[in-house]
C-alpha positions, 0 to 999 in steps of 0.5 A: 732861638728863645722867644721873648715872653711878652706880658700883656697889661690892661692897656695892651688888652684894651688896645687889642680889643679896640683893634680887633673891633675895628677889623670886625666892623670893617671886614666881617661879612655880617655888619650887624653881627660884627657890632654884637661881637664888638659889644660883647668883647667890650663888655668882657673887657670892662668886666675885667674878664681879661685882667688875669690873662697875661699871655698872648695865646691865652688872650687869643683863646679867650677872645675867640671864645667870646666872639664865637659865643655871639654867633658860633662862627668857627671860621672867626678866631684870633691867633697870637703872633709874638712878632707883628705881622705886616700891616697889609695881611693879604697872602701876597704881602706876608713876609717870605719867612712866615709864608715859607713856614706855613708852606712847610707845615702844609707839606709836612702834613701832606697838605691835609690829605692823610690817607688815600686807599682802595678798599675791598669792593673797589671803594675809594677812600680819601681822609682829608684833615685840611684843604690847603691852597691848591697852589701848594697842595694841588699836585698831591690832591690831583695824585690822590684823585687820579689814584682813585679814578677807577673806583666804583664808589668814593668815600671822602672822609671829612670828619676830622677836616677843620676847613680850608681854601675854596680853591682846593674844594673846587679842585677836588670837586672837579674830579667828581663833575663833568664839563658843565660848571656846578654851583657848590657854594657862594663867597661874599667879598664885603670889601668889593661887594661881590659874590663869587 
């Protein structure tokens, strides 16, 4: 099935920047940084920096670069979807087809676990490129960690890791620590004003 080419004009670009700015102001963890990003995006829009960009993927890339130039947050990016996503974009509400496609992509890349082996000297090696949802890749991560259970030392290679889900980090870390909880990271949920 061919995807219909969607041409962006200046009115649609302005609408996208406005919508993105609203989402940043409502949801970004640092409200003052969100405002700086919005001002930056608006300036690029007004200066005509998006005028010649007529393809969605290129606009998404430009917006991402302009957002990240403010505070260098590589977790903050724009992705272009030619078809609208559901209004409520929480993982529970995404349509099943989209969710199934993401799950298949994760499975085909073995949930980001690219290599597990026992090196000479009884050294374990785990090459991780992405930390997918534990509900999807937890069994694979457990199998990898169980394979490495009897090594004397462990190398977890994250040089090519682009990030992922805190739940998978917690799952893998649980193989490295004892029964007592260990604080590794905090996540602030702005909507509920809670830190987990």
